[in-house]
C-alpha positions as CSV (number, residue, x, y, z in Angstrom):
1,M,284.5,111.6,200.6
2,K,280.6,111.8,200.9
3,L,280.0,115.1,200.9
4,K,282.3,115.6,197.6
5,V,280.4,112.9,196.2
6,I,277.0,115.2,196.9
7,C,278.6,118.2,195.7
8,L,279.6,116.7,192.3
9,V,276.1,115.2,191.9
10,V,274.6,118.7,192.8
11,I,276.8,120.6,190.1
12,T,276.5,118.1,187.4
13,C,272.6,118.5,187.3
14,L,272.7,122.1,187.3
15,V,275.2,121.9,184.1
16,L,272.9,119.1,182.5
17,A,269.7,120.7,183.6
18,P,268.0,122.7,180.7
19,F,267.5,126.2,181.6
20,T,264.1,127.9,180.6
21,T,262.4,131.1,181.4
22,A,258.8,132.1,181.4
23,E,257.6,135.5,181.4
24,A,253.9,136.6,182.1
25,K,252.2,139.3,179.3
26,H,249.3,140.8,179.6
27,K,246.3,139.9,177.8
28,I,244.1,142.4,176.3
29,N,240.4,141.0,176.0
30,I,239.3,143.0,173.0
31,P,238.2,140.4,170.4
32,D,238.7,139.5,166.9
33,I,236.4,140.4,164.6
34,L,235.3,140.1,161.0
35,G,237.3,137.7,160.1
36,Y,240.5,139.5,161.2
37,K,242.9,139.7,164.1
38,T,242.6,142.6,166.4
39,L,246.3,143.8,166.6
40,K,246.8,146.1,169.6
41,C,249.4,148.6,168.5
42,D,251.1,151.9,169.5
43,F,253.1,153.4,166.6
44,H,254.7,156.7,168.4
45,M,257.3,156.3,171.2
46,H,261.0,157.7,171.9
47,T,264.0,156.8,173.1
48,V,267.3,158.3,173.7
49,F,267.8,158.6,170.0
50,S,265.7,161.5,170.2
51,D,264.0,163.0,172.7
52,G,263.0,160.1,174.9
53,M,264.5,158.6,178.2
54,V,264.7,154.8,177.9
55,W,266.7,152.9,175.8
56,P,264.9,151.0,172.8
57,T,265.0,147.6,174.3
58,V,262.8,149.4,177.0
59,R,260.0,150.2,174.8
60,V,260.0,146.7,173.6
61,D,259.9,145.4,177.4
62,E,257.0,147.8,178.0
63,A,255.1,146.6,175.4
64,E,255.2,143.0,176.2
65,R,254.3,143.8,180.3
66,E,251.5,145.5,178.7
67,G,250.0,143.1,176.0
68,L,250.8,145.1,172.4
69,D,251.0,142.9,169.7
70,A,253.0,145.8,167.6
71,I,255.1,148.8,168.1
72,A,257.2,151.3,166.2
73,I,260.0,153.7,167.7
74,S,259.2,156.7,166.0
75,D,262.6,159.1,166.9
76,H,262.6,162.6,165.4
77,I,265.0,162.9,162.8
78,E,265.6,166.9,163.3
79,Y,265.5,167.0,166.9
80,Q,267.9,165.2,168.9
81,P,268.8,166.8,172.2
82,H,271.2,163.8,173.5
83,K,273.1,164.0,170.5
84,K,276.6,164.9,172.5
85,D,275.9,161.3,174.1
86,V,274.5,159.0,171.7
87,P,275.5,159.5,167.8
88,T,273.3,160.3,165.3
89,N,272.3,157.1,163.5
90,H,268.6,157.4,162.7
91,N,268.2,153.5,162.2
92,R,270.0,152.7,165.0
93,S,267.0,152.7,168.0
94,Y,265.4,149.9,165.4
95,E,268.4,148.0,164.7
96,I,269.0,148.1,168.8
97,A,265.1,146.9,169.5
98,L,264.8,144.3,166.8
99,Q,266.2,141.2,168.2
100,R,264.6,142.0,171.7
101,A,261.4,142.4,169.8
102,R,261.6,139.2,168.0
103,E,262.4,137.2,171.2
104,K,259.3,138.7,172.4
105,N,256.7,137.9,170.1
106,I,256.2,141.4,169.2
107,L,256.1,143.5,165.5
108,L,258.6,146.4,165.3
109,I,257.9,148.8,162.6
110,K,261.0,151.1,161.5
111,A,259.6,154.3,161.7
112,A,260.7,157.9,162.4
113,E,258.8,161.2,163.4
114,I,259.3,164.3,160.8
115,T,259.3,167.3,162.9
116,R,258.5,170.6,161.7
117,E,256.9,174.0,163.2
118,T,253.0,174.0,162.9
119,P,252.1,174.4,160.0
120,P,252.7,171.7,158.9
121,G,253.7,170.1,162.0
122,H,254.9,166.4,162.9
123,F,253.9,163.5,161.0
124,N,255.3,159.9,161.5
125,A,256.5,157.3,158.4
126,L,255.8,153.8,159.1
127,F,257.7,150.9,157.4
128,L,260.5,152.7,156.0
129,T,263.7,150.7,154.5
130,D,266.2,153.8,155.6
131,I,265.5,156.3,157.6
132,N,268.7,158.4,156.9
133,L,266.7,159.1,153.4
134,L,264.2,161.3,155.0
135,D,266.7,163.4,156.6
136,T,266.5,166.6,154.8
137,E,266.0,170.2,154.6
138,E,262.5,170.6,152.7
139,F,259.6,169.2,154.4
140,L,257.7,167.7,151.4
141,D,260.9,166.2,150.2
142,A,261.3,164.0,153.6
143,V,257.3,163.3,153.0
144,K,257.9,162.1,149.4
145,A,261.4,160.1,150.6
146,A,258.7,158.2,152.9
147,N,256.3,157.2,150.6
148,S,258.5,156.4,148.0
149,Q,259.8,153.4,150.3
150,G,256.1,152.7,150.4
151,A,255.9,154.5,153.9
152,F,252.2,154.9,156.0
153,V,252.2,158.4,156.9
154,F,250.5,159.8,159.4
155,W,249.7,163.4,161.2
156,N,250.8,163.1,164.7
157,H,248.5,165.3,167.6
158,P,247.0,167.9,165.3
159,G,245.5,169.8,168.0
160,W,248.8,170.1,170.0
161,K,249.1,173.7,169.5
162,P,245.7,175.4,169.6
163,K,247.0,178.7,168.3
164,F,248.0,176.9,164.8
165,K,245.1,174.5,165.2
166,G,243.5,173.9,161.7
167,W,243.6,172.3,158.4
168,F,246.5,174.5,156.5
169,D,247.0,174.3,152.3
170,I,249.8,172.3,152.9
171,H,247.5,169.6,154.4
172,T,245.5,169.4,151.3
173,Q,248.6,169.4,149.0
174,L,249.7,166.3,151.1
175,Y,246.0,164.9,151.0
176,E,245.7,165.4,147.4
177,N,248.9,163.8,146.2
178,L,248.6,161.0,148.2
179,L,251.1,161.8,150.9
180,L,249.2,161.5,153.7
181,Q,247.2,158.3,155.0
182,G,246.3,158.7,158.6
183,I,245.9,160.8,161.6
184,E,246.0,160.8,165.2
185,V,242.8,161.4,166.7
186,V,244.4,160.6,170.1
187,N,247.4,161.4,171.5
188,G,248.6,160.6,174.9
189,V,246.2,162.0,177.1
190,S,244.7,163.9,174.2
191,Y,241.4,163.4,171.9
192,Y,241.0,165.6,169.0
193,P,237.3,166.0,167.8
194,E,238.6,167.9,164.7
195,A,241.1,165.5,163.6
196,H,238.3,162.6,164.3
197,K,236.1,164.8,161.9
198,W,238.5,165.3,159.5
199,A,239.2,161.2,159.4
200,L,235.7,160.9,158.6
201,E,235.3,163.4,155.8
202,K,238.9,162.4,154.4
203,N,238.6,158.8,155.0
204,L,242.1,159.1,156.4
205,T,243.0,156.0,159.0
206,M,242.5,156.8,162.5
207,M,245.5,156.5,165.0
208,G,246.0,156.3,168.6
209,N,249.4,156.1,170.5
210,S,250.9,157.1,173.4
211,D,253.6,159.5,172.2
212,I,255.8,158.4,175.5
213,H,258.8,159.8,176.4
214,Q,259.5,159.1,179.8
215,P,259.3,155.1,181.0
216,M,255.8,153.7,181.1
217,V,255.3,153.2,184.5
218,G,254.1,149.7,185.9
219,T,251.0,150.4,187.2
220,E,248.2,147.8,186.6
221,M,245.8,148.2,183.4
222,T,242.3,149.0,184.1
223,P,239.5,150.2,181.4
224,E,240.2,153.7,182.4
225,I,243.9,153.7,183.1
226,H,246.3,152.0,180.0
227,R,248.0,153.7,177.2
228,P,246.3,154.7,174.0
229,M,246.6,152.4,171.6
230,T,245.3,151.6,167.9
231,L,243.6,148.6,167.2
232,V,244.5,147.1,163.5
233,F,242.2,144.6,162.1
234,A,244.3,142.5,160.4
235,K,244.5,138.9,158.2
236,E,247.2,137.8,160.7
237,K,250.2,138.9,162.9
238,S,252.9,140.1,160.4
239,I,254.0,143.3,159.4
240,K,252.5,142.6,155.8
241,A,249.2,142.3,156.9
242,L,249.3,145.3,159.6
243,R,250.4,147.8,156.9
244,E,247.6,146.2,154.7
245,G,245.2,146.6,157.3
246,L,246.4,150.7,158.2
247,I,246.3,151.8,154.7
248,A,242.8,150.1,154.1
249,G,241.8,152.0,157.2
250,R,240.7,149.2,159.4
251,T,241.5,150.8,162.6
252,A,240.0,151.9,165.8
253,V,241.3,154.0,168.7
254,W,240.8,152.7,172.4
255,F,241.5,155.4,174.8
256,E,241.0,155.7,178.4
257,N,237.4,154.1,178.7
258,Q,236.4,154.8,175.3
259,L,236.5,153.3,171.6
260,I,236.5,155.3,168.9
261,G,236.2,154.5,165.3
262,K,233.9,153.6,162.0
263,P,230.3,151.9,162.8
264,N,231.0,148.8,161.2
265,Y,234.0,148.1,163.2
266,L,232.6,149.1,166.4
267,H,229.4,147.5,166.0
268,A,231.3,144.2,165.5
269,I,233.4,144.7,168.6
270,F,230.1,145.0,170.7
271,R,228.6,142.1,169.0
272,K,231.6,140.0,169.6
273,S,231.8,141.4,173.2
274,V,228.1,141.2,174.6
275,K,226.2,138.2,175.4
276,V,222.8,138.7,176.1
277,D,220.8,135.9,178.1
278,K,217.1,134.9,177.7
279,P,215.0,136.2,181.0
280,Y,215.2,134.3,183.6
281,L,212.4,135.8,185.0
282,R,209.1,138.0,184.0
283,K,206.1,139.6,185.9
284,G,203.8,141.1,183.5
285,D,205.5,143.4,181.7
286,T,208.8,143.5,183.3
287,V,211.5,140.9,182.5
288,W,214.9,140.1,184.4
289,F,217.7,138.9,182.0
290,E,221.8,139.0,182.4
291,I,224.2,140.5,179.9
292,T,227.8,139.3,179.9
293,N,230.6,141.7,178.7
294,N,233.7,139.8,177.7
295,S,235.8,142.9,176.8
296,D,238.1,145.1,178.9
297,I,236.2,148.0,178.3
298,D,233.3,149.0,180.7
299,I,231.0,149.5,178.1
300,Q,228.0,152.3,178.7
301,V,225.2,152.0,177.3
302,L,221.7,154.6,177.0
303,N,218.3,152.7,176.5
304,L,216.6,154.7,174.3
305,G,212.8,153.6,175.0
306,Q,210.5,155.7,177.3
307,D,212.5,154.9,180.4
308,Q,215.7,156.3,178.7
309,Q,217.8,154.0,181.6
310,K,221.5,154.0,181.8
311,L,223.4,150.9,182.0
312,E,227.6,150.2,182.5
313,L,228.3,147.1,181.7
314,P,231.5,146.3,183.7
315,A,234.6,144.7,182.0
316,N,234.5,140.9,182.0
317,A,231.6,140.9,184.3
318,I,228.1,139.7,184.3
319,T,225.6,142.6,184.7
320,I,221.7,141.8,185.8
321,V,218.7,144.1,183.6
322,K,215.4,144.6,184.5
323,T,213.7,146.5,181.8
324,K,209.8,147.1,180.6
325,V,208.3,145.1,177.9
326,D,205.0,144.2,176.0
327,A,203.3,141.8,178.5
328,R,202.1,140.1,175.1
329,A,205.1,140.1,173.3
330,E,207.2,136.7,172.5
331,Q,210.4,138.7,171.4
332,A,211.3,142.1,172.5
333,E,213.7,144.5,170.6
334,L,215.3,146.6,172.7
335,R,217.5,150.2,171.5
336,Y,220.3,151.1,172.9
337,K,223.1,153.7,172.0
338,V,226.8,152.8,173.5
339,T,227.7,156.3,174.5
340,N,231.4,155.7,175.1
341,F,232.0,153.8,171.2
342,L,232.5,157.2,169.2
343,I,231.4,156.9,165.8
344,A,231.6,160.4,165.4
345,P,232.1,163.4,167.9
346,D,229.9,162.9,170.5
347,K,227.6,160.5,168.6
348,G,227.7,157.1,170.4
349,L,227.0,153.8,168.1
350,P,223.2,152.6,168.1
351,V,222.5,149.0,168.2
352,N,219.5,146.9,169.0
353,L,219.5,143.9,171.5
354,N,217.2,141.0,170.9
355,I,215.9,138.8,173.3
356,S,213.1,136.1,173.5
357,L,210.3,136.3,175.9
358,N,209.2,132.4,175.9
């Protein structure tokens, strides 16, 4: 009898107890800047609904694990090697993933990849309402159908086929007719200096995405090892604000241990990430002081003074710096170049560090 009572109490507690779950999400330390939220995004990935190797909800789970704010599943329209097993429904991968994305607090962008031989190449269209309308024989008709839905269209992996690498007449036609808004300067493990140059010359929004097909291996993220991503500086975390930020060109690309973007955005990230303390020791013309790097990026700087001193400011760490100054000065302005913040191909970001010597 006593045993029955105990069992009944246990069962009652289990039935009445609230069921809760908790999941860990990686936090990416790249600061909000200039009054905008820095959204970490990947706008190029695939599932079994084209040539990927995972179910759509897996892409959401991977994104949550790695700390992303927004993703786009951009399955190919024209290339579907699994169509014997997965019916052709271009909207279906988005529909399957949407509820999971809402539960994980991840913005899911309805998207597709328009796939043609180079030239013109492959293009992603974001913020679509009906992907099926892009399933047309003529390339320009597909791009126009995307733009008619208010899409943001960008050119994927422009240097993917070196034999056909270049800016062709079709790209000029897209650009001049306002049908092309962005370009991938990074795709997967590849950085394209030519695409970086075109983005600057033509004011195209800079993009960096994984183009992941296989499952994303759950390795620990480091400053060097992480998926490439587009940082979008948005007014808030919403699809509307994300689209506005992309159209306005407010992006940077985090690729391996490099940031790629326009000087104003990279400079703002540097200023929000780096804190310079007053010198704690001074002997004549030599001072010692600490620099704190609060970001997830190992920031590499070159002193542009006479000593050409190279420094690395490790992510989320404090670095002790020893340098020469004017022995009589009360203030010092140290000129540096951040060599892994690229404002153009092979061009680092210039910064000045001002320190009080009192």
